[in-house]
C-alpha positions as CSV (number, residue, x, y, z in Angstrom):
1,M,247.7,30.7,266.8
2,T,246.7,26.7,265.9
3,T,244.2,25.0,268.0
4,A,247.7,22.8,269.1
5,V,249.3,25.5,270.0
6,R,246.3,26.6,271.6
7,S,245.6,23.9,273.4
8,Q,249.4,24.1,274.8
9,T,249.4,27.3,276.2
10,L,246.0,26.8,277.9
11,A,247.3,23.5,279.5
12,Y,250.1,26.1,280.7
13,E,248.4,28.4,281.4
14,Q,246.6,25.9,284.0
15,T,249.6,24.0,285.1
16,L,251.3,27.6,286.3
17,I,247.7,27.9,288.5
18,S,248.1,25.2,290.1
19,I,251.9,26.3,291.2
20,V,250.9,29.7,292.1
21,R,248.2,28.5,294.3
22,T,250.3,26.8,296.0
23,L,253.2,28.8,297.1
24,P,253.7,30.8,299.7
25,P,253.3,35.0,298.7
26,G,257.0,35.7,298.5
27,R,257.7,32.9,295.7
28,A,254.1,33.8,294.0
29,A,255.8,37.0,293.6
30,Q,259.1,35.5,292.3
31,L,257.0,33.8,290.1
32,L,256.0,36.8,288.8
33,D,259.1,39.0,288.7
34,F,260.6,35.8,287.0
35,A,257.1,35.3,284.6
36,R,257.8,39.5,283.5
37,F,261.4,39.2,283.2
38,L,261.2,36.5,280.3
39,K,257.9,38.6,278.7
40,A,260.9,41.2,278.3
41,Q,263.4,38.9,277.2
42,A,261.0,38.1,274.6
43,L,260.5,41.7,273.3
44,V,264.2,42.2,273.5
45,E,264.7,39.8,271.2
46,Q,261.6,40.7,268.9
47,L,263.7,43.8,269.1
48,V,266.9,42.6,267.8
49,V,265.7,40.7,264.8
50,A,263.7,43.9,263.9
51,E,266.7,46.1,264.5
52,N,269.0,42.8,261.8
53,L,266.4,42.9,259.5
54,A,266.7,46.6,259.3
55,E,270.6,46.5,258.9
56,V,270.2,43.3,256.2
57,E,267.8,46.1,254.4
58,T,270.3,49.2,254.1
59,D,273.0,46.4,253.3
60,N,271.2,45.3,250.4
61,E,271.0,49.0,249.2
62,Q,274.4,49.9,249.6
63,W,275.8,46.6,247.8
64,D,272.7,48.0,244.9
65,V,274.0,50.9,244.7
66,L,277.6,50.0,244.5
67,L,277.1,46.7,241.8
68,A,275.2,49.2,239.5
69,T,278.1,50.9,238.3
70,D,280.2,49.8,235.4
71,D,283.1,49.4,237.0
72,A,281.6,46.5,239.0
73,Q,279.6,44.8,236.1
74,N,283.5,44.4,234.3
75,L,284.8,42.9,237.8
76,L,281.8,40.5,238.4
77,D,282.1,39.9,234.6
78,K,286.0,38.5,235.1
79,L,285.6,36.7,238.6
80,A,282.4,35.0,236.7
81,D,284.7,34.0,233.7
82,D,287.6,33.4,236.4
83,A,285.0,30.8,238.1
84,L,284.3,29.3,234.9
85,A,287.8,28.7,233.8
86,E,288.6,27.5,237.3
87,H,285.8,25.1,237.0
88,R,286.3,23.5,233.5
89,A,290.0,22.9,234.8
90,G,288.7,20.5,237.5
91,K,289.8,23.3,240.2
92,T,286.6,23.1,241.7
93,R,284.9,21.2,244.1
94,P,281.3,19.8,244.8
95,M,279.8,21.8,247.7
96,T,278.1,19.5,250.6
97,F,275.3,20.7,253.0
98,T,274.6,19.6,256.9
99,P,270.3,19.0,257.1
100,Q,270.3,21.9,258.5
101,G,272.1,24.0,255.3
102,R,275.2,24.6,256.5
103,I,278.2,24.0,254.1
104,V,280.5,21.0,255.3
105,P,284.5,22.4,255.6
106,G,286.6,20.1,253.6
């Protein structure tokens, strides 16, 4: 954690403490429940990311097995030759991207 992040975290902690001190006990309990909810949501998000990474690894392994065959290599060679022929014939267009890295349609 960087110094700036630690400093911001400390500021949040101090602000929360000062807010809790002014709340009636019932509201403070609600705030605590909400904080626990947020913590649980963060854990769920981390699990989803971990599951997605595991799925990607599994997919990659399946593609590696599939593409290791001679038939697959022949098909990829044919697709590459077709794409190069289309490009040489002027049937392709340059791709453009948004600042976020997404393809611009059209």
